[in-house]
A tleap script that builds the chain and sets N, CA, C and O, in Angstrom:
source leaprc.protein.ff14SB
mol = sequence {
  NMET ASP PHE LEU LEU VAL ALA GLY ALA ILE
  ALA SER GLU VAL MET ALA THR LEU ALA LEU
  ARG ALA SER HIE GLY LEU SER ARG PRO GLY
  ALA SER VAL LEU VAL VAL VAL GLY TYR GLY
  VAL ALA PHE VAL MET LEU ALA GLN ALA LEU
  ARG SER LEU ASN VAL GLY PRO VAL TYR ALA
  VAL TRP SER GLY VAL GLY THR VAL GLY ALA
  PHE PHE GLY GLY VAL TRP LEU PHE ASP GLU
  PRO VAL ARG PRO ALA THR LEU ILE GLY VAL
  ALA LEU VAL VAL ILE GLY VAL ALA VAL MET
  TYR LEU GLY GLY GLY MET GLU CHIE
}
set mol.1.N position { 47.693 284.617 166.725 }
set mol.1.CA position { 47.496 284.627 165.282 }
set mol.1.C position { 48.664 283.952 164.559 }
set mol.1.O position { 48.464 283.230 163.582 }
set mol.2.N position { 49.895 284.197 165.052 }
set mol.2.CA position { 51.062 283.624 164.383 }
set mol.2.C position { 51.053 282.100 164.417 }
set mol.2.O position { 51.510 281.448 163.478 }
set mol.3.N position { 50.527 281.536 165.510 }
set mol.3.CA position { 50.474 280.088 165.596 }
set mol.3.C position { 49.453 279.521 164.606 }
set mol.3.O position { 49.619 278.406 164.111 }
set mol.4.N position { 48.408 280.281 164.321 }
set mol.4.CA position { 47.450 279.858 163.292 }
set mol.4.C position { 48.097 279.900 161.909 }
set mol.4.O position { 47.807 279.056 161.061 }
set mol.5.N position { 48.968 280.877 161.683 }
set mol.5.CA position { 49.705 280.919 160.416 }
set mol.5.C position { 50.603 279.697 160.266 }
set mol.5.O position { 50.688 279.113 159.186 }
set mol.6.N position { 51.274 279.313 161.351 }
set mol.6.CA position { 52.130 278.119 161.305 }
set mol.6.C position { 51.272 276.883 161.046 }
set mol.6.O position { 51.652 276.026 160.248 }
set mol.7.N position { 50.134 276.781 161.702 }
set mol.7.CA position { 49.237 275.637 161.487 }
set mol.7.C position { 48.757 275.596 160.040 }
set mol.7.O position { 48.704 274.528 159.431 }
set mol.8.N position { 48.411 276.746 159.495 }
set mol.8.CA position { 47.996 276.805 158.094 }
set mol.8.C position { 49.120 276.434 157.155 }
set mol.8.O position { 48.897 275.763 156.147 }
set mol.9.N position { 50.333 276.867 157.479 }
set mol.9.CA position { 51.497 276.515 156.660 }
set mol.9.C position { 51.739 275.012 156.679 }
set mol.9.O position { 52.074 274.418 155.654 }
set mol.10.N position { 51.570 274.405 157.841 }
set mol.10.CA position { 51.738 272.954 157.953 }
set mol.10.C position { 50.686 272.233 157.119 }
set mol.10.O position { 51.011 271.321 156.359 }
set mol.11.N position { 49.434 272.638 157.258 }
set mol.11.CA position { 48.356 271.987 156.505 }
set mol.11.C position { 48.569 272.138 155.002 }
set mol.11.O position { 48.370 271.186 154.247 }
set mol.12.N position { 48.971 273.323 154.569 }
set mol.12.CA position { 49.203 273.555 153.139 }
set mol.12.C position { 50.371 272.727 152.620 }
set mol.12.O position { 50.316 272.183 151.517 }
set mol.13.N position { 51.422 272.636 153.420 }
set mol.13.CA position { 52.605 271.870 153.004 }
set mol.13.C position { 52.294 270.384 152.916 }
set mol.13.O position { 52.729 269.714 151.979 }
set mol.14.N position { 51.550 269.865 153.877 }
set mol.14.CA position { 51.184 268.442 153.847 }
set mol.14.C position { 50.291 268.166 152.642 }
set mol.14.O position { 50.484 267.170 151.945 }
set mol.15.N position { 49.314 269.041 152.391 }
set mol.15.CA position { 48.449 268.873 151.232 }
set mol.15.C position { 49.268 268.873 149.943 }
set mol.15.O position { 49.045 268.046 149.059 }
set mol.16.N position { 50.218 269.808 149.840 }
set mol.16.CA position { 51.042 269.891 148.637 }
set mol.16.C position { 51.916 268.649 148.470 }
set mol.16.O position { 52.095 268.160 147.354 }
set mol.17.N position { 52.452 268.147 149.559 }
set mol.17.CA position { 53.303 266.955 149.487 }
set mol.17.C position { 52.498 265.739 149.055 }
set mol.17.O position { 52.961 264.947 148.234 }
set mol.18.N position { 51.306 265.586 149.597 }
set mol.18.CA position { 50.452 264.471 149.187 }
set mol.18.C position { 50.000 264.629 147.739 }
set mol.18.O position { 49.884 263.642 147.013 }
set mol.19.N position { 49.744 265.865 147.319 }
set mol.19.CA position { 49.395 266.112 145.915 }
set mol.19.C position { 50.577 265.810 145.006 }
set mol.19.O position { 50.393 265.366 143.873 }
set mol.20.N position { 51.786 266.047 145.496 }
set mol.20.CA position { 52.980 265.733 144.712 }
set mol.20.C position { 53.042 264.232 144.426 }
set mol.20.O position { 53.392 263.816 143.322 }
set mol.21.N position { 52.702 263.436 145.421 }
set mol.21.CA position { 52.651 261.975 145.233 }
set mol.21.C position { 51.563 261.609 144.238 }
set mol.21.O position { 51.752 260.739 143.387 }
set mol.22.N position { 50.417 262.284 144.352 }
set mol.22.CA position { 49.278 261.984 143.479 }
set mol.22.C position { 49.470 262.498 142.057 }
set mol.22.O position { 48.762 262.069 141.146 }
set mol.23.N position { 50.411 263.405 141.857 }
set mol.23.CA position { 50.588 264.026 140.536 }
set mol.23.C position { 51.306 263.119 139.539 }
set mol.23.O position { 51.326 263.410 138.343 }
set mol.24.N position { 51.893 262.027 140.019 }
set mol.24.CA position { 52.638 261.109 139.155 }
set mol.24.C position { 53.683 261.854 138.323 }
set mol.24.O position { 53.656 261.847 137.092 }
set mol.25.N position { 54.604 262.494 139.046 }
set mol.25.CA position { 55.686 263.206 138.360 }
set mol.25.C position { 55.220 264.494 137.702 }
set mol.25.O position { 55.757 264.906 136.674 }
set mol.26.N position { 54.219 265.126 138.300 }
set mol.26.CA position { 53.617 266.364 137.784 }
set mol.26.C position { 52.968 266.172 136.415 }
set mol.26.O position { 52.879 267.117 135.630 }
set mol.27.N position { 52.519 264.960 136.130 }
set mol.27.CA position { 51.870 264.684 134.848 }
set mol.27.C position { 50.346 264.804 134.918 }
set mol.27.O position { 49.675 264.744 133.887 }
set mol.28.N position { 49.803 264.970 136.105 }
set mol.28.CA position { 48.363 265.160 136.270 }
set mol.28.C position { 48.114 266.623 136.638 }
set mol.28.O position { 48.531 267.069 137.707 }
set mol.29.N position { 47.443 267.368 135.769 }
set mol.29.CA position { 47.315 268.815 135.966 }
set mol.29.C position { 46.645 269.231 137.281 }
set mol.29.O position { 47.115 270.159 137.940 }
set mol.30.N position { 45.576 268.574 137.664 }
set mol.30.CA position { 44.871 268.969 138.887 }
set mol.30.C position { 45.752 268.846 140.117 }
set mol.30.O position { 45.843 269.776 140.918 }
set mol.31.N position { 46.391 267.714 140.263 }
set mol.31.CA position { 47.276 267.505 141.407 }
set mol.31.C position { 48.489 268.427 141.326 }
set mol.31.O position { 48.979 268.902 142.350 }
set mol.32.N position { 48.969 268.679 140.120 }
set mol.32.CA position { 50.130 269.559 139.950 }
set mol.32.C position { 49.815 270.987 140.381 }
set mol.32.O position { 50.668 271.658 140.964 }
set mol.33.N position { 48.617 271.455 140.105 }
set mol.33.CA position { 48.204 272.787 140.549 }
set mol.33.C position { 48.158 272.836 142.074 }
set mol.33.O position { 48.581 273.820 142.681 }
set mol.34.N position { 47.642 271.770 142.692 }
set mol.34.CA position { 47.617 271.708 144.160 }
set mol.34.C position { 49.024 271.766 144.745 }
set mol.34.O position { 49.230 272.367 145.799 }
set mol.35.N position { 49.983 271.156 144.081 }
set mol.35.CA position { 51.374 271.187 144.542 }
set mol.35.C position { 51.875 272.635 144.583 }
set mol.35.O position { 52.378 273.100 145.606 }
set mol.36.N position { 51.732 273.327 143.468 }
set mol.36.CA position { 52.253 274.692 143.361 }
set mol.36.C position { 51.529 275.630 144.329 }
set mol.36.O position { 52.168 276.403 145.042 }
set mol.37.N position { 50.213 275.560 144.352 }
set mol.37.CA position { 49.441 276.440 145.228 }
set mol.37.C position { 49.709 276.103 146.695 }
set mol.37.O position { 49.905 277.003 147.512 }
set mol.38.N position { 49.718 274.827 147.027 }
set mol.38.CA position { 49.941 274.417 148.417 }
set mol.38.C position { 51.283 274.860 148.952 }
set mol.38.O position { 51.362 275.398 150.056 }
set mol.39.N position { 52.343 274.643 148.190 }
set mol.39.CA position { 53.662 275.082 148.654 }
set mol.39.C position { 53.752 276.597 148.695 }
set mol.39.O position { 54.365 277.159 149.603 }
set mol.40.N position { 53.143 277.265 147.717 }
set mol.40.CA position { 53.152 278.732 147.731 }
set mol.40.C position { 52.471 279.289 148.966 }
set mol.40.O position { 53.015 280.170 149.632 }
set mol.41.N position { 51.289 278.786 149.275 }
set mol.41.CA position { 50.552 279.234 150.459 }
set mol.41.C position { 51.347 278.909 151.720 }
set mol.41.O position { 51.418 279.729 152.635 }
set mol.42.N position { 51.940 277.725 151.775 }
set mol.42.CA position { 52.717 277.337 152.959 }
set mol.42.C position { 53.866 278.306 153.206 }
set mol.42.O position { 54.075 278.735 154.341 }
set mol.43.N position { 54.608 278.655 152.168 }
set mol.43.CA position { 55.744 279.554 152.349 }
set mol.43.C position { 55.309 280.967 152.706 }
set mol.43.O position { 55.965 281.625 153.513 }
set mol.44.N position { 54.230 281.440 152.128 }
set mol.44.CA position { 53.742 282.783 152.468 }
set mol.44.C position { 53.298 282.821 153.933 }
set mol.44.O position { 53.638 283.750 154.665 }
set mol.45.N position { 52.546 281.821 154.352 }
set mol.45.CA position { 52.078 281.792 155.743 }
set mol.45.C position { 53.239 281.665 156.717 }
set mol.45.O position { 53.262 282.333 157.752 }
set mol.46.N position { 54.204 280.807 156.388 }
set mol.46.CA position { 55.362 280.644 157.264 }
set mol.46.C position { 56.168 281.931 157.337 }
set mol.46.O position { 56.626 282.313 158.414 }
set mol.47.N position { 56.347 282.601 156.214 }
set mol.47.CA position { 57.089 283.862 156.201 }
set mol.47.C position { 56.405 284.909 157.076 }
set mol.47.O position { 57.077 285.658 157.784 }
set mol.48.N position { 55.088 284.965 157.033 }
set mol.48.CA position { 54.365 285.924 157.864 }
set mol.48.C position { 54.516 285.585 159.346 }
set mol.48.O position { 54.693 286.482 160.172 }
set mol.49.N position { 54.449 284.310 159.685 }
set mol.49.CA position { 54.599 283.905 161.081 }
set mol.49.C position { 55.995 284.226 161.607 }
set mol.49.O position { 56.158 284.572 162.777 }
set mol.50.N position { 56.997 284.112 160.745 }
set mol.50.CA position { 58.377 284.345 161.180 }
set mol.50.C position { 58.689 285.825 161.408 }
set mol.50.O position { 59.793 286.166 161.832 }
set mol.51.N position { 57.748 286.681 161.137 }
set mol.51.CA position { 57.940 288.090 161.458 }
set mol.51.C position { 58.046 288.290 162.960 }
set mol.51.O position { 58.712 289.220 163.416 }
set mol.52.N position { 57.390 287.419 163.741 }
set mol.52.CA position { 57.432 287.580 165.196 }
set mol.52.C position { 57.808 286.303 165.952 }
set mol.52.O position { 57.906 286.324 167.179 }
set mol.53.N position { 58.017 285.212 165.248 }
set mol.53.CA position { 58.391 283.960 165.899 }
set mol.53.C position { 59.822 283.591 165.524 }
set mol.53.O position { 60.311 283.966 164.458 }
set mol.54.N position { 60.485 282.856 166.405 }
set mol.54.CA position { 61.870 282.421 166.168 }
set mol.54.C position { 61.926 281.301 165.142 }
set mol.54.O position { 61.121 280.371 165.171 }
set mol.55.N position { 62.884 281.405 164.242 }
set mol.55.CA position { 62.946 280.503 163.101 }
set mol.55.C position { 63.267 279.054 163.497 }
set mol.55.O position { 62.679 278.135 162.928 }
set mol.56.N position { 64.168 278.821 164.442 }
set mol.56.CA position { 64.560 277.452 164.793 }
set mol.56.C position { 63.414 276.591 165.272 }
set mol.56.O position { 63.126 275.557 164.669 }
set mol.57.N position { 62.745 276.999 166.357 }
set mol.57.CA position { 61.634 276.178 166.842 }
set mol.57.C position { 60.465 276.113 165.863 }
set mol.57.O position { 59.814 275.075 165.742 }
set mol.58.N position { 60.194 277.217 165.164 }
set mol.58.CA position { 59.082 277.210 164.202 }
set mol.58.C position { 59.380 276.248 163.064 }
set mol.58.O position { 58.507 275.484 162.651 }
set mol.59.N position { 60.597 276.280 162.559 }
set mol.59.CA position { 60.949 275.365 161.476 }
set mol.59.C position { 60.897 273.917 161.960 }
set mol.59.O position { 60.470 273.033 161.216 }
set mol.60.N position { 61.325 273.665 163.197 }
set mol.60.CA position { 61.245 272.308 163.743 }
set mol.60.C position { 59.801 271.840 163.797 }
set mol.60.O position { 59.496 270.710 163.416 }
set mol.61.N position { 58.917 272.701 164.268 }
set mol.61.CA position { 57.495 272.340 164.337 }
set mol.61.C position { 56.935 272.142 162.933 }
set mol.61.O position { 56.264 271.144 162.669 }
set mol.62.N position { 57.209 273.091 162.026 }
set mol.62.CA position { 56.680 273.029 160.663 }
set mol.62.C position { 57.152 271.763 159.951 }
set mol.62.O position { 56.342 271.021 159.396 }
set mol.63.N position { 58.448 271.522 159.969 }
set mol.63.CA position { 58.966 270.364 159.238 }
set mol.63.C position { 58.622 269.050 159.932 }
set mol.63.O position { 58.310 268.063 159.266 }
set mol.64.N position { 58.675 269.029 161.263 }
set mol.64.CA position { 58.380 267.790 161.990 }
set mol.64.C position { 56.926 267.384 161.893 }
set mol.64.O position { 56.619 266.231 161.587 }
set mol.65.N position { 56.032 268.318 162.149 }
set mol.65.CA position { 54.606 268.004 162.057 }
set mol.65.C position { 54.243 267.706 160.601 }
set mol.65.O position { 53.415 266.837 160.328 }
set mol.66.N position { 54.862 268.427 159.674 }
set mol.66.CA position { 54.632 268.143 158.252 }
set mol.66.C position { 55.091 266.745 157.870 }
set mol.66.O position { 54.417 266.054 157.106 }
set mol.67.N position { 56.228 266.331 158.394 }
set mol.67.CA position { 56.747 264.991 158.118 }
set mol.67.C position { 55.788 263.926 158.640 }
set mol.67.O position { 55.466 262.970 157.934 }
set mol.68.N position { 55.342 264.095 159.864 }
set mol.68.CA position { 54.413 263.127 160.453 }
set mol.68.C position { 53.081 263.151 159.700 }
set mol.68.O position { 52.494 262.102 159.438 }
set mol.69.N position { 52.610 264.340 159.357 }
set mol.69.CA position { 51.358 264.450 158.599 }
set mol.69.C position { 51.444 263.801 157.234 }
set mol.69.O position { 50.512 263.124 156.803 }
set mol.70.N position { 52.568 264.007 156.548 }
set mol.70.CA position { 52.751 263.386 155.235 }
set mol.70.C position { 52.824 261.863 155.360 }
set mol.70.O position { 52.305 261.136 154.512 }
set mol.71.N position { 53.465 261.394 156.414 }
set mol.71.CA position { 53.541 259.947 156.633 }
set mol.71.C position { 52.142 259.358 156.801 }
set mol.71.O position { 51.779 258.405 156.111 }
set mol.72.N position { 51.355 259.930 157.724 }
set mol.72.CA position { 50.011 259.392 157.959 }
set mol.72.C position { 49.107 259.597 156.746 }
set mol.72.O position { 48.266 258.746 156.457 }
set mol.73.N position { 49.266 260.705 156.039 }
set mol.73.CA position { 48.510 260.919 154.813 }
set mol.73.C position { 48.848 259.884 153.757 }
set mol.73.O position { 47.961 259.405 153.050 }
set mol.74.N position { 50.128 259.532 153.642 }
set mol.74.CA position { 50.541 258.504 152.691 }
set mol.74.C position { 49.964 257.142 153.033 }
set mol.74.O position { 49.576 256.373 152.153 }
set mol.75.N position { 49.914 256.859 154.329 }
set mol.75.CA position { 49.314 255.593 154.772 }
set mol.75.C position { 47.826 255.583 154.449 }
set mol.75.O position { 47.306 254.590 153.941 }
set mol.76.N position { 47.149 256.670 154.738 }
set mol.76.CA position { 45.696 256.751 154.570 }
set mol.76.C position { 45.295 256.827 153.103 }
set mol.76.O position { 44.392 256.109 152.675 }
set mol.77.N position { 45.949 257.683 152.329 }
set mol.77.CA position { 45.527 257.900 150.951 }
set mol.77.C position { 46.125 256.916 149.948 }
set mol.77.O position { 45.484 256.561 148.959 }
set mol.78.N position { 47.355 256.480 150.209 }
set mol.78.CA position { 48.068 255.683 149.207 }
set mol.78.C position { 48.409 254.279 149.692 }
set mol.78.O position { 49.135 253.544 149.024 }
set mol.79.N position { 47.880 253.909 150.862 }
set mol.79.CA position { 48.095 252.571 151.410 }
set mol.79.C position { 49.579 252.236 151.537 }
set mol.79.O position { 49.998 251.105 151.290 }
set mol.80.N position { 50.366 253.236 151.927 }
set mol.80.CA position { 51.794 253.004 152.122 }
set mol.80.C position { 52.007 252.184 153.389 }
set mol.80.O position { 51.217 252.282 154.328 }
set mol.81.N position { 53.058 251.384 153.425 }
set mol.81.CA position { 53.247 250.466 154.552 }
set mol.81.C position { 53.642 251.181 155.846 }
set mol.81.O position { 54.285 252.230 155.836 }
set mol.82.N position { 53.234 250.573 156.948 }
set mol.82.CA position { 53.635 251.027 158.283 }
set mol.82.C position { 54.461 249.905 158.888 }
set mol.82.O position { 53.979 248.790 159.091 }
set mol.83.N position { 55.705 250.226 159.169 }
set mol.83.CA position { 56.620 249.232 159.751 }
set mol.83.C position { 57.038 249.707 161.133 }
set mol.83.O position { 56.973 250.903 161.417 }
set mol.84.N position { 57.466 248.792 161.999 }
set mol.84.CA position { 57.901 249.204 163.340 }
set mol.84.C position { 58.998 250.271 163.310 }
set mol.84.O position { 58.962 251.221 164.093 }
set mol.85.N position { 59.957 250.121 162.423 }
set mol.85.CA position { 61.039 251.112 162.355 }
set mol.85.C position { 60.498 252.487 161.955 }
set mol.85.O position { 60.996 253.510 162.424 }
set mol.86.N position { 59.497 252.510 161.105 }
set mol.86.CA position { 58.892 253.776 160.693 }
set mol.86.C position { 58.202 254.443 161.875 }
set mol.86.O position { 58.312 255.656 162.053 }
set mol.87.N position { 57.502 253.675 162.671 }
set mol.87.CA position { 56.835 254.229 163.847 }
set mol.87.C position { 57.839 254.745 164.870 }
set mol.87.O position { 57.586 255.749 165.536 }
set mol.88.N position { 58.965 254.072 164.997 }
set mol.88.CA position { 60.026 254.567 165.876 }
set mol.88.C position { 60.541 255.904 165.347 }
set mol.88.O position { 60.772 256.834 166.120 }
set mol.89.N position { 60.720 255.997 164.039 }
set mol.89.CA position { 61.149 257.256 163.436 }
set mol.89.C position { 60.157 258.377 163.680 }
set mol.89.O position { 60.557 259.501 163.983 }
set mol.90.N position { 58.874 258.089 163.552 }
set mol.90.CA position { 57.837 259.090 163.824 }
set mol.90.C position { 57.932 259.555 165.277 }
set mol.90.O position { 57.853 260.751 165.557 }
set mol.91.N position { 58.102 258.609 166.193 }
set mol.91.CA position { 58.226 258.968 167.617 }
set mol.91.C position { 59.450 259.849 167.853 }
set mol.91.O position { 59.382 260.807 168.623 }
set mol.92.N position { 60.561 259.535 167.202 }
set mol.92.CA position { 61.764 260.350 167.355 }
set mol.92.C position { 61.569 261.758 166.801 }
set mol.92.O position { 62.053 262.728 167.383 }
set mol.93.N position { 60.865 261.871 165.681 }
set mol.93.CA position { 60.577 263.203 165.124 }
set mol.93.C position { 59.735 264.002 166.113 }
set mol.93.O position { 60.026 265.171 166.369 }
set mol.94.N position { 58.698 263.388 166.670 }
set mol.94.CA position { 57.827 264.077 167.624 }
set mol.94.C position { 58.622 264.507 168.858 }
set mol.94.O position { 58.459 265.629 169.339 }
set mol.95.N position { 59.469 263.636 169.367 }
set mol.95.CA position { 60.295 263.984 170.527 }
set mol.95.C position { 61.245 265.131 170.188 }
set mol.95.O position { 61.404 266.064 170.975 }
set mol.96.N position { 61.873 265.060 169.018 }
set mol.96.CA position { 62.787 266.115 168.605 }
set mol.96.C position { 62.092 267.459 168.460 }
set mol.96.O position { 62.633 268.483 168.875 }
set mol.97.N position { 60.916 267.466 167.886 }
set mol.97.CA position { 60.147 268.707 167.739 }
set mol.97.C position { 59.797 269.264 169.116 }
set mol.97.O position { 59.912 270.467 169.346 }
set mol.98.N position { 59.373 268.396 170.030 }
set mol.98.CA position { 59.015 268.849 171.379 }
set mol.98.C position { 60.221 269.474 172.077 }
set mol.98.O position { 60.089 270.510 172.729 }
set mol.99.N position { 61.376 268.862 171.949 }
set mol.99.CA position { 62.584 269.408 172.576 }
set mol.99.C position { 62.942 270.761 171.972 }
set mol.99.O position { 63.262 271.698 172.703 }
set mol.100.N position { 62.893 270.872 170.647 }
set mol.100.CA position { 63.185 272.154 169.987 }
set mol.100.C position { 62.188 273.220 170.425 }
set mol.100.O position { 62.571 274.356 170.708 }
set mol.101.N position { 60.930 272.860 170.481 }
set mol.101.CA position { 59.888 273.822 170.862 }
set mol.101.C position { 60.096 274.292 172.301 }
set mol.101.O position { 60.061 275.489 172.583 }
set mol.102.N position { 60.310 273.348 173.195 }
set mol.102.CA position { 60.454 273.706 174.617 }
set mol.102.C position { 61.766 274.441 174.897 }
set mol.102.O position { 61.817 275.303 175.775 }
set mol.103.N position { 62.813 274.110 174.165 }
set mol.103.CA position { 64.113 274.704 174.426 }
set mol.103.C position { 64.393 275.979 173.679 }
set mol.103.O position { 65.290 276.733 174.057 }
set mol.104.N position { 63.640 276.241 172.617 }
set mol.104.CA position { 64.001 277.354 171.752 }
set mol.104.C position { 63.244 278.639 171.966 }
set mol.104.O position { 63.672 279.685 171.477 }
set mol.105.N position { 62.159 278.603 172.662 }
set mol.105.CA position { 61.354 279.815 172.778 }
set mol.105.C position { 60.794 280.209 171.429 }
set mol.105.O position { 61.541 280.283 170.453 }
set mol.106.N position { 59.530 280.459 171.350 }
set mol.106.CA position { 58.916 280.700 170.049 }
set mol.106.C position { 58.937 282.179 169.648 }
set mol.106.O position { 59.226 282.502 168.496 }
set mol.107.N position { 58.640 283.061 170.575 }
set mol.107.CA position { 58.509 284.471 170.202 }
set mol.107.C position { 59.775 285.236 170.507 }
set mol.107.O position { 60.463 284.963 171.491 }
set mol.108.N position { 60.079 286.205 169.648 }
set mol.108.CA position { 61.249 287.043 169.885 }
set mol.108.C position { 60.832 288.472 170.128 }
set mol.108.O position { 61.683 289.334 170.349 }
savepdb mol mol.pdb
quit
């Protein structure tokens, strides 16, 4: 169940981050509401998951997968550029998350 909370927190955070881009400086009410609700849901879900999971590896997974998700969402929704250096960065984030996950142990 805790891993589903982390997955939900990631999805909510990515949605909120993409809505933040779409809000044009929080000047569009619909997107701005998605920002506030998305981040709120993400933090509540993450807080619940951290009741039984270790913070280091969970935060690495949450922030790393969120970073990659926001990148691909930006490419898909906003036609943001994909450059070789960016793809190398994405690969490094994925490798770093995998190392943190494998080395840190998730449950305490």
